[in-house]
C-alpha positions as CSV (number, residue, x, y, z in Angstrom):
1,M,62.8,-16.4,49.5
2,S,65.9,-17.2,51.9
3,L,67.0,-20.5,52.4
4,L,66.1,-20.8,56.2
5,R,62.8,-19.6,55.0
6,T,62.7,-22.0,52.2
7,F,62.9,-25.1,54.8
8,D,61.5,-24.1,57.9
9,L,59.6,-27.2,58.7
10,S,58.6,-27.4,61.6
11,V,59.8,-29.9,63.9
12,T,56.5,-31.3,64.4
13,S,55.7,-32.0,60.7
14,V,59.7,-33.6,61.0
15,A,59.1,-36.0,64.1
16,R,55.8,-37.6,62.6
17,V,57.9,-38.0,59.6
18,V,60.5,-39.7,61.1
19,T,58.7,-41.5,63.2
20,F,56.4,-43.4,60.3
21,V,59.1,-44.4,58.4
22,S,61.1,-45.6,61.7
23,V,57.5,-47.8,62.2
24,L,57.6,-49.2,58.4
25,V,61.3,-49.8,58.9
26,G,60.7,-51.9,62.1
27,A,57.9,-54.0,60.4
28,S,60.0,-54.7,57.2
29,A,63.0,-55.9,59.4
30,Q,60.4,-58.0,61.1
31,A,58.7,-59.5,58.2
32,Q,62.5,-60.6,56.9
33,V,63.0,-62.4,60.4
34,L,60.0,-64.2,60.5
35,D,60.7,-65.5,56.7
36,R,64.3,-66.8,57.6
37,P,62.6,-70.1,59.1
38,L,61.1,-70.6,56.0
39,A,63.7,-69.6,53.6
40,A,66.3,-71.9,56.0
41,S,63.6,-75.0,56.1
42,A,63.7,-75.4,52.6
43,V,67.6,-75.1,52.0
44,A,67.5,-77.7,54.3
45,A,64.8,-79.7,52.8
46,A,66.8,-79.3,48.9
47,S,69.8,-80.6,51.1
48,A,68.3,-83.9,52.1
49,A,67.5,-85.1,49.5
50,P,69.5,-83.4,46.4
51,Q,67.7,-85.7,43.7
52,A,64.5,-84.6,44.3
53,A,62.7,-81.6,42.4
54,P,64.2,-77.9,43.6
55,A,61.8,-76.9,46.9
56,K,59.1,-74.4,45.4
57,E,59.6,-71.0,46.9
58,Q,57.6,-70.1,49.9
59,P,55.2,-67.6,50.3
60,S,56.7,-64.0,52.1
61,V,55.1,-62.7,55.1
62,Y,53.4,-59.7,53.1
63,D,52.6,-62.8,50.2
64,R,50.3,-64.2,53.5
65,I,48.9,-61.1,55.0
66,W,47.8,-59.8,51.3
67,T,46.3,-63.1,50.3
68,D,44.8,-63.5,53.7
69,F,43.4,-60.0,53.9
70,T,42.3,-59.8,50.3
71,Q,41.3,-63.1,48.3
72,W,37.8,-63.7,50.4
73,Y,36.5,-66.1,48.0
74,K,38.2,-68.1,44.8
75,N,37.2,-71.6,43.3
76,D,38.3,-72.0,39.6
77,D,35.8,-74.4,39.5
78,N,32.6,-73.2,40.8
79,P,31.0,-72.3,37.1
80,A,28.7,-69.4,39.1
81,I,31.6,-67.3,40.9
82,Q,35.2,-68.1,40.3
83,Q,36.9,-65.0,42.8
84,V,35.7,-62.8,45.3
85,L,38.5,-59.9,46.5
86,F,38.5,-56.8,47.9
87,T,40.4,-53.9,46.7
88,G,41.2,-50.7,47.7
89,R,44.3,-48.1,48.8
90,F,45.5,-46.2,52.1
91,Q,47.2,-43.1,51.0
92,H,48.4,-41.0,53.7
93,D,50.8,-37.8,53.4
94,F,53.0,-35.5,56.0
95,A,53.2,-32.0,53.7
96,T,54.9,-29.0,53.9
97,V,55.1,-26.0,52.1
98,S,57.0,-22.5,52.3
99,A,56.2,-19.7,49.5
100,D,56.6,-16.5,49.4
101,Q,52.9,-16.3,49.6
102,G,52.3,-17.8,52.9
103,D,53.5,-21.4,54.8
104,H,51.4,-24.3,55.1
105,D,52.0,-27.3,57.1
106,E,49.4,-30.8,56.8
107,S,48.9,-34.5,58.0
108,N,46.5,-35.3,55.3
109,I,44.7,-38.9,55.1
110,R,44.9,-38.6,51.1
111,R,42.7,-41.5,49.8
112,V,40.6,-44.1,51.3
113,R,38.9,-46.8,48.8
114,F,37.6,-49.8,49.6
115,G,35.5,-52.7,47.4
116,P,34.6,-56.3,45.9
117,R,36.0,-57.2,42.8
118,V,33.7,-59.9,41.9
119,T,34.9,-62.8,38.7
120,F,31.8,-65.0,37.2
121,L,30.4,-67.0,34.8
122,R,34.1,-67.3,33.9
123,Q,33.7,-63.9,31.7
124,F,32.3,-61.6,33.8
125,L,33.7,-58.9,36.5
126,F,32.2,-56.8,38.7
127,H,34.0,-54.4,40.6
128,T,32.8,-51.3,43.0
129,E,34.5,-49.2,45.2
130,V,34.0,-46.1,47.4
131,E,35.7,-43.4,48.5
132,V,35.8,-42.3,52.8
133,N,37.0,-39.6,54.7
134,P,37.7,-40.8,57.9
135,Q,39.7,-38.1,58.8
136,E,37.5,-35.5,58.6
137,R,34.0,-37.8,58.9
138,D,31.7,-35.3,58.3
139,P,31.1,-36.1,55.3
140,F,32.2,-39.6,56.1
141,Y,30.9,-41.3,52.3
142,L,32.5,-39.2,49.7
143,R,31.6,-40.9,46.3
144,F,31.2,-44.0,44.5
145,T,34.7,-44.5,42.5
146,D,34.7,-47.5,40.4
147,A,31.3,-49.1,40.1
148,Y,30.8,-51.0,36.9
149,L,30.4,-54.2,35.0
150,Q,33.0,-56.1,32.4
151,W,33.0,-58.8,29.8
152,T,36.1,-59.9,28.5
153,H,35.5,-62.1,25.4
154,S,39.2,-62.6,24.7
155,S,42.1,-60.1,25.1
156,P,41.9,-58.2,21.9
157,F,37.9,-57.1,23.1
158,V,36.7,-56.2,26.7
159,V,33.3,-54.4,27.6
160,T,32.7,-52.0,30.0
161,V,30.2,-50.0,31.5
162,G,29.4,-48.3,34.5
163,K,31.4,-45.8,36.1
164,Q,34.9,-46.1,35.4
165,G,38.2,-44.7,35.2
166,V,39.0,-42.2,32.0
167,P,42.6,-42.9,30.9
168,F,44.3,-40.2,29.3
169,T,47.4,-38.3,29.6
170,N,50.8,-40.5,30.5
171,E,49.5,-39.8,34.7
172,G,45.8,-39.7,33.9
173,A,46.2,-43.1,32.6
174,T,48.6,-44.2,35.8
175,S,46.3,-45.3,39.2
176,S,47.5,-43.5,42.2
177,K,48.2,-46.9,43.6
178,E,51.2,-47.0,40.5
179,L,52.7,-43.5,40.6
180,I,56.4,-43.1,41.2
181,T,56.1,-39.7,42.2
182,I,54.0,-39.3,45.8
183,D,51.6,-37.5,43.6
184,R,50.4,-36.3,40.3
185,S,52.2,-33.8,38.2
186,N,49.7,-30.2,37.2
187,V,49.1,-31.5,34.2
188,A,47.0,-33.5,35.5
189,N,44.8,-30.9,37.5
190,N,44.8,-28.4,34.4
191,I,44.1,-30.8,31.0
192,W,42.8,-34.7,32.5
193,F,39.8,-34.5,34.4
194,P,41.3,-35.1,37.7
195,Q,37.6,-36.9,39.5
196,E,38.9,-39.8,37.3
197,Y,36.0,-41.9,37.4
198,M,32.8,-41.1,35.3
199,P,29.7,-43.1,33.9
200,G,30.2,-44.8,30.4
201,V,31.1,-47.4,28.3
202,S,34.1,-48.6,27.0
203,V,35.8,-50.9,24.5
204,S,39.4,-52.0,24.8
205,G,41.7,-54.7,24.4
206,R,45.1,-55.8,23.2
207,I,46.3,-56.9,19.6
208,A,50.5,-57.4,20.9
209,P,51.8,-55.1,19.8
210,W,48.8,-53.0,19.4
211,V,46.4,-51.5,22.5
212,Y,43.5,-49.7,22.2
213,R,40.1,-48.0,23.8
214,G,37.5,-46.5,22.3
215,A,34.8,-44.8,25.3
216,I,31.5,-42.0,25.8
217,Y,31.3,-41.0,29.1
218,S,28.5,-38.8,30.1
219,A,30.2,-35.4,31.7
220,G,26.8,-34.2,33.2
221,A,26.4,-32.7,36.5
222,M,28.4,-33.9,39.5
223,N,27.4,-35.7,42.0
224,R,28.6,-38.6,44.3
225,E,27.5,-41.5,42.5
226,F,26.4,-41.6,38.7
227,G,26.2,-38.3,38.6
228,E,22.6,-36.6,37.0
229,F,23.0,-37.0,33.0
230,S,22.2,-33.4,32.7
231,G,25.5,-32.0,30.7
232,D,26.6,-33.5,27.7
233,Y,29.2,-36.2,26.4
234,F,32.5,-36.8,25.3
235,A,33.9,-39.2,23.4
236,L,38.0,-41.1,23.8
237,A,39.9,-42.9,21.2
238,L,43.3,-44.4,22.5
239,V,46.0,-46.2,20.3
240,G,49.1,-47.3,21.6
241,Y,52.2,-49.5,20.7
242,D,54.7,-51.8,22.6
243,F,57.9,-51.3,21.4
244,A,59.1,-53.4,24.5
245,K,60.0,-56.6,22.4
246,K,62.0,-54.5,19.5
247,L,64.5,-52.9,21.7
248,G,64.8,-55.6,24.4
249,A,63.1,-53.6,27.9
250,K,60.8,-54.3,30.5
251,E,58.3,-51.6,28.8
252,A,58.3,-49.2,25.8
253,V,54.6,-47.8,25.1
254,L,54.2,-45.1,23.0
255,T,50.3,-43.6,23.4
256,G,48.5,-41.1,21.2
257,N,44.9,-39.9,23.0
258,Y,42.4,-37.4,21.1
259,L,39.1,-36.3,23.2
260,Y,36.5,-34.4,22.5
261,Q,34.1,-33.0,24.6
262,H,30.1,-31.6,23.8
263,P,31.2,-28.3,25.3
264,D,27.8,-27.8,27.7
265,P,27.7,-25.3,30.9
266,D,26.6,-28.3,33.0
267,N,30.0,-30.9,32.3
268,T,30.3,-30.2,36.1
269,F,32.2,-33.9,36.1
270,T,35.3,-32.3,33.8
271,R,37.2,-29.5,32.7
272,Q,35.8,-26.9,30.2
273,L,38.1,-27.9,27.3
274,E,36.2,-29.2,24.1
275,H,39.8,-30.4,22.0
276,I,42.8,-32.5,23.8
277,V,45.5,-34.1,21.7
278,S,48.2,-36.3,24.2
279,T,50.8,-38.5,23.0
280,H,52.9,-40.0,26.1
281,F,55.8,-42.5,26.0
282,R,56.5,-45.2,28.9
283,F,60.4,-46.5,28.8
284,E,62.2,-49.1,31.6
285,A,65.2,-50.8,31.3
286,D,66.6,-52.5,34.3
287,K,68.1,-50.2,36.0
288,W,66.5,-46.7,34.2
289,G,63.1,-45.5,33.2
290,V,61.3,-42.4,31.4
291,R,58.0,-41.1,31.2
292,S,57.3,-38.4,29.0
293,D,53.8,-36.7,28.0
294,L,53.1,-33.6,25.4
295,S,49.2,-32.5,25.4
296,I,47.4,-29.7,23.8
297,A,44.1,-28.5,24.9
298,Q,40.9,-26.6,23.5
299,G,39.4,-24.7,26.0
300,Y,35.0,-23.1,26.2
301,L,33.1,-21.1,28.1
302,G,36.0,-18.8,29.3
303,Q,38.7,-21.6,29.5
304,Q,41.9,-20.7,28.5
305,D,43.8,-23.0,25.5
306,L,46.3,-25.1,27.4
307,W,49.3,-27.1,25.9
308,S,51.7,-28.5,28.2
309,A,55.1,-30.7,28.6
310,M,56.3,-33.2,31.2
311,V,59.3,-35.6,31.4
312,M,60.4,-37.8,34.3
313,P,62.7,-40.1,34.2
314,F,64.1,-42.5,37.0
315,Y,66.6,-44.5,38.4
316,N,66.0,-47.6,40.1
317,I,69.0,-48.1,42.9
318,T,68.7,-50.9,44.7
319,D,65.5,-53.7,43.9
320,K,63.4,-51.2,46.8
321,L,65.0,-47.9,47.0
322,Q,64.3,-45.9,43.5
323,A,65.2,-42.2,42.8
324,V,62.8,-40.2,40.7
325,T,63.1,-36.8,38.8
326,R,60.0,-34.8,37.2
327,Y,60.0,-31.4,34.8
328,T,56.8,-29.9,34.0
329,Y,56.0,-27.0,31.9
330,I,52.3,-25.6,31.5
331,D,51.6,-22.3,29.1
332,S,48.2,-21.1,29.1
333,D,47.2,-19.3,26.1
334,G,45.7,-16.2,28.2
335,P,45.4,-15.3,31.4
336,N,44.3,-16.8,34.0
337,G,43.9,-20.5,32.1
338,I,46.3,-22.8,34.9
339,R,44.9,-23.9,38.3
340,P,47.7,-24.6,41.5
341,T,48.1,-28.3,42.3
342,G,48.0,-30.3,45.0
343,Y,49.2,-28.4,48.5
344,E,50.4,-24.9,46.6
345,A,46.5,-24.5,46.1
346,R,46.3,-24.5,50.2
347,V,48.2,-21.4,49.3
348,V,47.2,-19.6,46.6
349,S,43.2,-20.3,45.0
350,G,44.0,-17.8,42.3
351,R,44.5,-19.1,38.8
352,G,47.8,-18.0,36.7
353,D,49.2,-18.2,32.5
354,E,52.7,-20.5,32.9
355,Y,53.6,-22.8,35.4
356,N,57.1,-24.5,35.7
357,E,57.0,-27.3,38.2
358,L,61.1,-29.1,39.1
359,Y,60.6,-32.6,41.3
360,L,62.9,-35.0,42.6
361,G,62.0,-37.5,45.2
362,A,62.7,-41.2,45.9
363,N,60.5,-43.8,46.8
364,Y,61.0,-47.2,48.7
365,Y,59.0,-49.9,48.1
366,F,58.6,-52.9,50.8
367,Y,56.2,-54.7,49.1
368,G,55.9,-53.2,45.3
369,H,53.3,-51.0,44.9
370,K,51.4,-52.8,47.6
371,L,53.6,-51.1,50.3
372,K,56.1,-48.4,50.0
373,V,57.2,-44.5,51.3
374,Q,56.9,-41.7,48.9
375,S,59.2,-38.8,49.6
376,G,59.6,-35.8,46.9
377,V,60.8,-31.9,47.2
378,Q,59.1,-30.0,44.6
379,W,59.9,-26.2,43.9
380,A,57.4,-24.5,41.5
381,D,56.5,-21.1,39.8
382,M,53.2,-19.5,38.3
383,N,53.2,-16.3,36.6
384,D,49.6,-14.5,37.0
385,S,50.0,-11.7,34.4
386,A,46.2,-10.5,35.6
387,N,48.0,-9.7,38.7
388,D,45.1,-11.1,40.7
389,G,45.5,-14.0,43.0
390,G,47.3,-16.6,40.8
391,E,51.4,-16.1,41.4
392,Y,52.8,-18.4,43.2
393,S,56.5,-18.9,43.9
394,G,57.7,-21.8,47.0
395,V,58.7,-25.3,47.2
396,S,56.6,-28.1,49.3
397,W,57.9,-31.9,50.6
398,T,55.4,-34.4,51.0
399,T,56.2,-37.6,52.4
400,G,53.7,-40.6,52.6
401,I,52.5,-44.0,53.0
402,R,51.1,-46.1,50.0
403,V,49.1,-49.4,50.8
404,G,47.5,-51.2,47.9
405,W,45.5,-54.0,47.5
């Protein structure tokens, strides 16, 4: 594959990306200008009264926008309802793929989710979100993601009942709002359960420096709400240890996960994996960090056994600009065990038996993970020993906006 062909991006795709980023940068500059009078007023007040207490830091334009938009009600003195928040996310991608097997360009509204988060009776939380599809509009309503009731007795003991996230593997335990690559690696598409939200009961908590979770979920026939409960169950156990204090780091958490799923052909919420063992480590110092994952999975009903390794170093160039790279390897015990991921699956639909991926990207944080632009180039190669449509070798480039609230 020639270099020119690899980076033969359409003029339309590039123009969209440049226009989109320019609009965001302009909005950020305007926000900084609007903030200046507040900062100047604070300095003037401090100069006029040098003996007074330091002036309280004024909220930024972003703070005010997000608070006005998301905080619908807050009253800690109300014994019944303490807070009502509006939560959700909007994520849009501009993607282009150039591979030996074909090319693809796409402007894609990746995720739109929203719903209420209500804190009541001091210890209870009700959270529900729906996912919609405004781009294609048929169907417009896709599914409920979160729909659960949570009771927090204390930090060490939290009970959650209902449709909720299933956090195992490194990226599976990371919300799509907080990913530092523009999307998850192919580990998530093969060993994690990419439906992510499933009905169940979990008990979790933190007893510093330990964290834990134990849960049982329904893996039955999938629908847009809670499923048909016609299949079987799976159980998840998670234990982690936080080394951050000992290492003097912002974050240093080592976590081990074990998942058992009772085999059933009606388990369509999940991948056909009976046993999964995963360990992952997340470390961050002031300027740099790394995330890693090692996972092994045993398949059933024709799914091959899998193992994978992922390492993701990153470097904080400034407090807003971040560089990220990632290497992913997945191996199947036999043919056709590995699915392609993301926009690669628009080019090939078959499966392979060995997968290598290298990602190089950058993130610009306008307002932390709540407003950011991410861009990444991904080189990937998948072997297909069965030679039945799963071979892939190509490069993709994805740039997108991520808004969370």
